[in-house]
C-alpha positions in Angstrom: 48.8 91.9 147.1 49.5 93.7 143.8 49.6 91.5 140.7 53.4 91.8 140.3 54.3 91.5 144.0 54.1 87.7 143.8 55.7 87.5 140.3 59.1 87.2 141.9 58.2 83.8 143.3 57.8 82.6 139.8 61.1 84.1 138.7 62.9 81.6 141.0 61.0 78.8 139.2 62.1 80.1 135.7 64.9 77.5 135.2 62.9 74.6 136.7 59.4 74.7 135.2 58.4 74.5 131.5 57.5 77.8 129.9 53.8 76.9 129.6 53.5 76.3 133.3 55.2 79.6 134.0 52.8 81.4 131.9 49.9 79.7 133.6 51.2 80.8 137.0 51.7 84.3 135.8 48.2 84.3 134.4 46.8 83.1 137.8 48.6 86.0 139.6 47.3 88.6 137.3 50.6 89.3 135.6 49.0 88.1 132.4 45.3 89.0 132.1 42.7 86.6 131.1 42.1 86.3 127.4 38.8 88.3 127.6 35.9 89.4 129.9 34.4 86.7 132.0 30.7 87.8 131.6 28.4 86.2 129.1 28.2 89.4 127.2 32.0 89.6 126.9 32.1 86.0 125.7 29.6 86.8 122.9 31.7 89.9 122.0 34.9 87.9 121.9 33.3 85.3 119.7 32.9 88.1 117.1 36.5 89.4 117.4 39.3 87.9 115.3 42.0 86.0 117.1 45.4 87.7 117.3 48.0 86.6 114.8 51.6 87.2 114.0 52.1 89.4 111.0 55.8 88.8 110.4 58.5 86.4 111.3 61.2 87.1 113.9 64.5 87.6 112.0 67.5 85.6 112.9 70.3 87.9 113.9 74.1 87.5 114.1 75.8 90.0 116.3 79.4 90.4 117.7 79.7 90.2 121.5 79.6 93.6 123.1 77.1 95.1 120.7 73.4 95.9 121.3 70.6 94.0 119.5 66.8 94.4 119.1 64.3 91.5 118.3 60.9 92.4 116.9 57.6 90.5 117.2 54.7 91.9 115.2 51.1 91.0 116.1 47.6 92.1 114.8 44.3 91.9 116.6 46.0 91.7 120.0 43.0 93.2 121.9 43.3 92.4 125.6 45.8 89.6 125.0 49.4 89.9 126.2 52.8 89.4 124.4 55.6 87.7 126.3 59.3 87.1 125.4 61.2 84.0 126.6 64.7 82.6 126.2 63.8 79.1 125.1 67.1 77.2 125.9 67.2 78.8 129.3 63.5 78.3 130.0 63.4 81.8 131.2 60.6 84.4 130.9 62.1 87.7 130.0 59.2 90.1 129.6 55.4 90.1 129.7 53.6 92.9 128.0 55.3 96.2 129.3 56.9 94.5 132.3 60.5 93.0 132.5 60.4 89.8 134.5 64.0 88.8 134.4 66.5 90.3 136.7 69.1 90.7 133.9 69.7 94.5 133.8 70.6 94.2 130.1 67.1 93.2 129.1 64.3 95.7 128.3 61.0 95.8 126.3 59.3 98.5 124.2 56.4 98.6 121.7 55.4 100.8 118.9 52.9 103.2 120.4 51.9 104.7 117.0 51.1 101.3 115.6 48.4 100.2 118.0 50.9 98.0 119.9 51.5 95.8 116.8 55.2 95.4 117.3 57.0 94.5 120.5 60.8 94.9 120.8 63.1 92.9 123.0 66.3 94.9 123.7 69.6 93.2 124.8 72.5 95.6 125.5 76.2 94.5 125.6 75.4 91.1 124.2 77.3 88.2 125.7 78.0 84.8 124.4 75.5 83.2 126.8 72.7 85.3 125.2 72.8 83.2 122.1 70.0 80.8 121.3 66.3 80.8 120.4 64.0 83.6 121.6 60.2 82.9 121.7 57.5 85.5 121.3 54.2 84.1 122.7 50.6 85.4 122.7 48.5 84.1 125.7 45.5 82.8 123.7 43.7 79.7 125.0 46.1 77.7 122.8 49.2 79.8 123.1 50.6 81.1 119.8 54.4 81.2 119.5 57.1 82.0 117.0 60.9 81.8 117.3 63.9 83.9 116.2 67.6 82.9 116.6 70.3 85.1 118.1 73.7 84.0 117.0 76.5 85.7 119.0 80.0 85.7 117.5 83.0 86.2 119.7 86.5 87.2 118.4 89.3 84.7 119.3 91.1 84.9 122.6 94.2 82.9 123.5 94.0 81.3 126.9 97.5 81.9 128.4 96.8 79.5 131.3 96.7 76.5 129.0 99.1 77.8 126.3 102.9 77.5 126.2 105.2 80.3 127.4 108.9 81.0 126.6 111.0 77.9 126.8 114.7 77.1 127.1 116.1 73.7 126.0 119.4 72.1 125.3 120.4 71.4 121.7 119.1 68.0 120.6 116.1 67.9 122.9 112.4 67.8 121.9 110.1 70.8 122.2 106.3 70.8 122.3 104.4 74.2 122.0 100.7 74.4 122.7 98.2 77.2 122.0 94.6 77.1 123.1 92.0 79.7 122.1 88.4 80.4 122.7 85.8 82.2 120.5 82.6 81.7 118.6 82.8 80.1 116.2 85.7 78.0 117.5 89.0 79.6 116.2 91.6 77.8 114.2 95.3 77.9 115.1 98.3 78.3 112.9 102.0 78.7 113.7 104.7 80.6 111.9 108.1 82.0 112.8 108.5 85.6 113.7 111.3 86.2 111.2 109.3 84.3 108.4 111.9 81.6 108.1 110.7 78.0 107.6 109.7 75.6 110.4 111.5 72.2 110.4 108.9 69.5 111.0 110.8 66.3 111.9 107.7 64.1 111.9 107.4 64.2 108.1 110.9 65.4 107.4 109.8 68.7 105.8 110.1 72.4 106.2 107.0 74.7 106.0 106.3 78.3 106.4 103.1 77.7 108.4 101.8 74.8 110.6 98.2 74.3 111.5 97.0 72.9 114.7 96.9 73.5 118.5 100.2 71.7 119.0 103.6 72.3 117.3 106.3 69.6 118.0 109.9 70.3 117.2 112.1 67.1 117.5 115.9 67.3 118.2 116.1 71.0 118.0 119.2 72.7 116.9 120.5 76.3 117.1 118.8 76.9 113.7 115.4 76.3 115.4 116.0 79.1 117.9 113.8 82.2 117.7 110.3 83.4 118.3 107.2 81.4 117.1 103.8 83.0 116.6 100.6 81.2 117.5 97.8 83.0 115.5 94.1 82.4 116.3 91.4 83.3 113.7 87.7 82.5 113.4 86.5 85.1 110.9 85.5 87.6 113.6 88.0 90.5 113.8 90.4 91.0 115.3 92.7 87.9 115.0 95.0 87.5 118.0 98.5 86.1 118.3 100.9 85.0 121.1 104.7 85.2 120.7 106.6 82.2 122.2 110.4 82.4 122.3 112.4 79.2 122.0 115.9 79.4 123.2 118.4 76.6 122.5 121.5 76.3 124.7 124.8 74.9 123.5 128.5 75.2 124.4 130.7 77.7 122.5 132.2 76.8 119.1 135.1 78.7 117.4 136.1 79.2 113.8 139.4 80.9 113.1 139.7 82.5 109.6 143.5 82.7 109.7 145.6 80.7 112.1 148.9 82.0 110.8 149.3 85.8 110.5 152.5 87.4 109.2 153.2 91.0 109.9 156.4 93.2 109.7 157.7 95.1 112.7 156.1 98.4 113.2 152.8 97.6 111.5 149.3 97.2 113.1 147.5 93.9 113.0 144.0 92.5 113.9 143.4 88.9 115.0 139.9 87.5 114.6 137.9 84.5 116.0 134.2 83.7 115.0 132.0 82.4 117.8 128.7 80.6 118.2 127.3 80.2 121.7 124.1 80.3 123.7 123.7 81.7 126.2 126.1 84.5 125.2 129.7 83.5 126.1 132.3 85.3 128.1 135.2 86.1 125.7 138.8 87.0 126.3 142.3 86.7 124.8 145.6 85.3 126.3 149.2 84.9 125.3 151.0 81.5 125.3 151.7 81.9 129.0 147.9 82.1 129.7 148.2 85.7 130.7 145.0 87.5 130.0 145.2 90.5 127.6 143.6 93.7 128.8 142.8 96.9 126.9 145.7 99.3 126.7 147.6 101.5 124.3 149.1 98.3 122.9 146.0 96.1 122.8 142.3 96.7 122.1 139.7 93.9 122.3 136.1 93.9 121.1 133.3 91.5 120.5 130.9 92.3 117.7 127.4 90.8 117.9 126.2 88.9 114.8 123.0 87.7 113.2 121.4 85.5 114.5 122.1 86.5 118.0 124.1 83.4 119.0 126.9 84.5 116.6 129.6 87.0 117.3 133.2 88.0 116.3 136.1 88.4 118.7 138.8 90.8 117.6 142.2 91.7 119.0 143.9 94.9 117.7 147.7 95.1 118.2 149.4 98.4 117.5 153.0 98.8 116.1 154.0 95.2 116.4 157.5 94.6 117.9 159.6 91.4 118.1 158.2 90.7 121.6 154.7 90.6 120.1 155.3 87.5 117.9 154.1 84.2 119.2 150.8 82.4 120.1 147.6 84.2 120.9 144.5 82.4 122.2 140.8 83.4 121.9 138.7 81.8 124.7 134.9 81.6 125.0 133.0 80.3 128.1 129.3 79.9 128.9 127.3 77.7 131.4 127.2 74.9 128.8 131.0 74.7 128.3 134.1 76.4 127.0 136.5 76.3 124.1 139.6 78.1 122.7 141.5 78.6 119.5 145.1 79.6 118.7 146.6 82.1 116.3 150.3 82.3 115.6 151.7 85.8 114.8 155.0 85.7 113.0 157.4 88.2 111.4 157.2 88.9 107.7 159.0 91.1 105.3 157.5 94.6 104.6 155.7 94.9 101.3 157.8 96.3 98.4 156.3 98.7 95.8 158.3 99.7 92.6 156.8 102.6 90.6 156.0 101.6 87.0 158.6 102.6 84.4 157.7 104.2 81.0 161.2 103.9 79.6 164.0 101.4 79.8 166.5 101.4 82.8 170.1 100.3 82.5 172.4 100.2 85.5 175.6 102.1 84.5 177.4 105.3 85.2 177.6 108.0 82.5 177.7 111.7 82.6 174.5 113.5 82.9 174.4 115.0 79.4 176.6 114.3 76.3 176.4 115.1 72.6 177.3 112.3 70.1 177.8 112.3 66.4 175.8 109.6 64.6 175.2 108.8 61.0 172.0 110.7 61.5 173.7 113.8 62.7 174.1 115.2 66.2 172.1 113.6 69.0 171.5 114.8 72.5 171.0 112.2 75.2 169.4 113.2 78.6 170.2 110.9 81.6 168.1 110.8 84.8 169.6 109.2 87.9 167.5 106.9 90.2 168.4 104.7 93.2 168.0 101.5 91.3 169.3 102.2 87.8 169.5 105.0 85.4 166.6 106.0 83.2 167.5 107.0 79.7 165.2 109.2 77.7 166.3 110.3 74.2 165.3 113.6 72.8 163.7 111.6 70.0 160.9 111.0 72.4 160.1 114.7 72.1 160.0 114.2 68.3 157.7 111.2 68.8 155.4 113.3 71.0 155.3 116.2 68.6 154.4 113.8 65.9 151.4 112.5 68.0 150.2 116.0 68.8 150.4 117.0 65.1 148.5 113.9 64.1 145.8 114.7 66.7 145.3 118.2 65.3 145.6 117.3 61.6 142.5 117.1 59.5 143.3 113.4 58.7 141.7 111.9 61.8 140.4 108.7 60.3 143.6 106.7 60.2 143.3 103.3 61.6 144.7 102.2 65.0 146.9 99.6 63.4 148.6 102.2 61.3 149.2 104.4 64.3 150.7 101.4 66.2 153.1 100.6 63.4 154.4 104.2 63.4 154.8 104.2 67.2 156.6 100.9 67.0 159.0 102.1 64.4 159.7 105.3 66.3 160.4 103.4 69.5 162.7 101.0 67.7 164.6 103.9 66.2 165.1 105.5 69.6 166.3 102.2 71.1 169.0 101.7 68.5 170.0 105.3 68.7 170.5 105.0 72.4 172.6 101.8 72.0 174.7 103.5 69.3 175.4 106.5 71.6 176.6 104.1 74.4 178.9 102.4 72.0 180.4 105.7 71.0 180.8 106.6 74.6 182.7 103.4 75.3 185.0 103.3 72.2 185.8 107.0 71.6 188.0 109.1 73.8 186.2 111.3 76.2 188.1 114.4 75.2 186.8 114.3 71.6 
């Protein structure tokens, strides 16, 4: 039987026997040769040779899972001795000299051929977390020489969905407990935050926080304001960090707010009635008249529901075109969902149309006079122009033209640095003169015969 044919029997004993016993067995079956020749001449020659020694330590290595790694064991004066690699924690022989003993296909061994076999490399491809631990390099001298190196495998965090919370639906006022479990090496830490970056209400210590640390997040007596998505974030310093999004839905019956319960509108005008709603799940919304007859979209009516923010808010609107007398009365907005229903009333009543009077720049007096007359006054002849309007007569003396010409001349004159107060005094005097002239003309019109 060849030396390595029986080595497989010892592989089955790798996890049961101490490493030294395994090496003795391998030595007996020829896998590891004897330390030197058995003849007396050989023993004399070996006595002269130096014993093999390690020339360097095995470096401790930290590697992320999935990468490849290489451990080096440097030896001098090896002679006919053999170098073996073992996984100490697993009590498993991996390689002996140029031969791979383990059945793990990710393990291989090489040596530096140009350095007289001084350095032996243990290769591990696609490193897994179970590969971590102490690795022993051993020389099969009479008293075995060994040294150790440590392989530390880091694993990015991974959230275990099987033991973590999923989306949850609760009624308003209930308690909610969210759990998030993650694996990784080193063990990851867990923190919670809301997806929209709003604060988390922690009832336990009556506070609000932006982040909460720990595997468990407890929300007591939740309200609609607690509704939304919560992020469980796992980190351990090994990229990438991972997160899980858990949606918390809070159900409650509809609630209504009516901005204007009394709405006045004249006949012939358009009007919009409005109700604000909060409900979850989303409510079924509609409008009725006082006889409970449902209002449908038509040329007369148009209904719409506008979603709000947050999602449990919305606005109901009823547009009524060209209001008639038959349209006055009570309108109801009604909202229903599986948790309940509610309604609100709006009274539409008749109001007077808005009145707008154009602003007047001159005085108006309600009277009847001819359109144009020439009167004699102590100041000479004066012409009065009369403009007729529906609600009164607007009088505008020709003295206004004089007033305007005075302003224009003052604007174009070199003397532009007169004060505003002085200009106001002149304007006031001019207006007062025009007013008294107008009154005087009216008095002449009343007391003098028309044929004069």
